[in-house]
N, C-alpha and C positions, 0 to 999 in steps of 0.2 A: 560582499557577503550575499549568498543566495537567499531567497525567501525561506527556504527550508532551514538553513543555518540560522537565520534571523529568528525564526519561530522557536527553534530549540533554545536559543540564547535567552529569549524573553521568558519562556517557561521556566528555565533554570533559575533565572533571577527571581521568579515568583515561587520557587521551590515546588513546582507542579510537574506532573508527568504528562507527556504528550499523549493524546488519544488519536490514533490513526485508524480511520474506518474505510472499508472497502465495499464497493458494489460493482457489478458488471454493467458496463454501458449498454443500454438498450433493454435491460431487464427490469421490470416485467413488460415494459413498453417503452419504445424510444422517446416518446413524449414526456415520460415521467423522470428521465434520468437527471435532468438539471434540477427539478423540484426535489428529488431525493438528495442531491448534493447539497442544496441549501438546507434541507431538513437536518442532515447530519451536522452541518455547521451550527445550526440553531440549537441542536441538542448538546453541543459542546465539543465536537470533533475539531482538532487542531490542524490536521493534515488529511487530505482525501486521497485515497488510491482508487483510480478508475480503471477497471479491468477492460482490456481490449478483447472482444469476443474471439475465440479461437476454437477450432474443431477438435483439437487434441491437447487440452491443457493438462499436461502430464503431472504437474505438482498438485492439482486440485482434486479434492474429494468429490463425492457425488453431488453435493449441494451446488457448488460453483460450476461443476460440469453442466448441471441442468440449466443454470442461469445462462451459460454460454450458448447452449442449444436453443433456448428461447430467443435470445438476442439474434443469433444467426438466422433462425427461422423467419425473423422479421427484417432480414437483409442488412443488419447493422455491421459495418466494416470500420476500418481504421480511420477513414476520412470522416465518417459520421462522428466518431469519437472526438476528433479535433474540433468539429463544429459544436459539439456539446460543451467542450471546455471553453470555447470562445463565447458561447452564450452565457455560461456561468460567470465568466469574467466581466460581463457587462455590468453586473451588480455586486460582484465580490472580487476585489483585487488583492486581498490580504491573506487568503487561505491557500497554502500550497496545494497544488494538484500534481500527483505522481501517476503517470500512465503505467499500468502493470500488465504484462503479457508475455508473448513468446516471439522468437526470432522471425518466424515465417512472415507475418504481416510487414515487419520492418524490411526484411530482405526483398519483399515484393515491390515496395516503393523506393527502396534504396536508403541507406543511412543518412545521406546528405539531405534528402527530402524529408525524412522523418524528423531530423533536427530542425529544419526550416519550418515545417508545419507545426511542430511543438512550440517553437518560439512564437510564431504568429498567433496561435490559438491562446497562448498564455499558460501553457504547462510549465512545471518547474523541474521535472525530472522524470526518470523512467526506471522501472525494474523489468529486466528482460530475463526471465527465469532460466532459459537455456543458452544464454551468452556466458561462457566461462570467463572469469576475470583474466586468466592467462592469455586469452586471445582478444582482449578488449582495450588494450592500451591506446590504440589509435582512435577507436570509437569514443572512448572515455574522454580523451583529450579534445576531440571535436565537440562533444557534448559540453564540456567545461568551457570551451571557447565561446560556445553559444549561450552561456549562462545557465546551463542545465546540469543537474546532478544525475549521475548514473549510480544507481543503488544496487548493491549485491546482497545475495542471500548467503548466510553462513548456517551450518547445520551441526548437530551433535557429533557428526562424523568428520567435520572439516579438519584437515591437517594444519599444523602450524605454518607450513608453506603456503597453503591456500589462504589462511587468515592474513598472512603478511602481504600476499598479492592483493587481496581486497583492500587492505590498508593503503596500498600504493595507488590503486586506480579508482577506488570508490569515492563517492561524494554524497553529501546530504546526511545520510545516516546508514548504518548497517542493519540489515534485517536478519535477526537470529530466528531460525526455524526451531521451535522448541521440541518438536517430535521427529522421530524417525518414521515419517509417513507423509500422508497428504493432508491438505487443509481440512480442518474440522474433525479430525480423527483423534481418539484417545484422550488421555488425561495428562496434564502437565505435572512433571516432578519439579517443583520450584526450587528445591535444594540443588538438584542437578543443574538447573538453569543458572542459578547463582554462581555455581562453581565454574561453569563454562564461560559465563560473561566475564568473570574475573580473569580468566586466561586470555580471552579475546581482547580485553582492554589493555593488556600488555603490549599489543601490536597495533590496535585500531584506535585512533584518537577521536573518531566520529561518535556521535550519540548512537546508542543501540536500541532498536525496537525489537520487541519479541511478539511473535504471532504463531499461528497454527494451534488451534485447540483452546483458545480463550473464549469461553462461552457465557460467563456470568460475572457479576460484580466481584464475587469473592476471589475468583481466579485472577481477574484483572488487578485487584488490589494487591494480591500476593506477588504478581509479576512486577507491579509498579514499585515494589520495595527494592528491586534490584536492577530494573531496566529504566532507560530514559523515555521509552514509549511503549504503549500497549497497542497491539494491532488486532483488530477484529474484523472478520469478513464473512465467513460462512454463517455465523449466528445471525448476522443482519439479513442475509439473503433468506435464511429460514423464516425470519420474521415476515418478510415480504410474501413468501409462499404461504405462510399460515393465515394471513389476513386478506390476501388478494390485492389486486392492483388498486381498487378504489380506496382502500384504507392504508395503503403502503406508506405514503408520505408521513402521515400522522404516527403510524406505528413505529417507523424507523426513528423519527425524532424522539419519541418517548423512550425507546430502548436505549438510544445513544445517551440521552439525558440521564437515564438511570445509571449507566456505567460511569459517566462523568461525575455524578454526585458521589458515587462510592470512591472514585479516585481522589476527589477533593476533600472528602470527609476527614 
């Protein structure tokens, strides 16, 4: 059983919803990334998504795009991200870490090396936004053989065929994008989300996390009523932008703790 699967199983036994939090590696400064990862765990995050900076993050709204630009301006690349995960693992072996990004950095170093470096660093899986599941059977099998979960996105527009393919090749959990748009945009229709998740569960046995547009405790609590996990990213990066680098670690821990307390109430 992967660490991600184990985490979901433990939370289910406790009747708790997983809280999955996202930051971009290297933002607001490379030296703060590991401290921010620990802060999110201290605040109550169960799984961490660590964004690999990329120049054209097509699924991201302006907030995460700015985070990528800041990280890239400081020279942060995929090998630096592996080093950050390895440093985090020196003092935390129990919190799953998922690398989230795009195909280009993986293609540049090669799939085999990506898997090997992920293993060595201590990552538990990856979300590659622009890898379609129909073309990922071989890569997914190689990831699984290496003890890593390949996690796929599903959207309000996903066809039954696409959902079935994600069920076939995906691992860890499935990430349901609650909006027809980019990260951080719009308001979630929780009734519509509930209906879509019911249809997805007919095909996908994995836990389902819901993200894109969750900005506060009330929305998180509403989503938690129907999902196995709540995913928050843009709002955390906004918190970092609002307070600046010096206060970022404390602010992120406080924000995550607020969401966790609402989910557990």
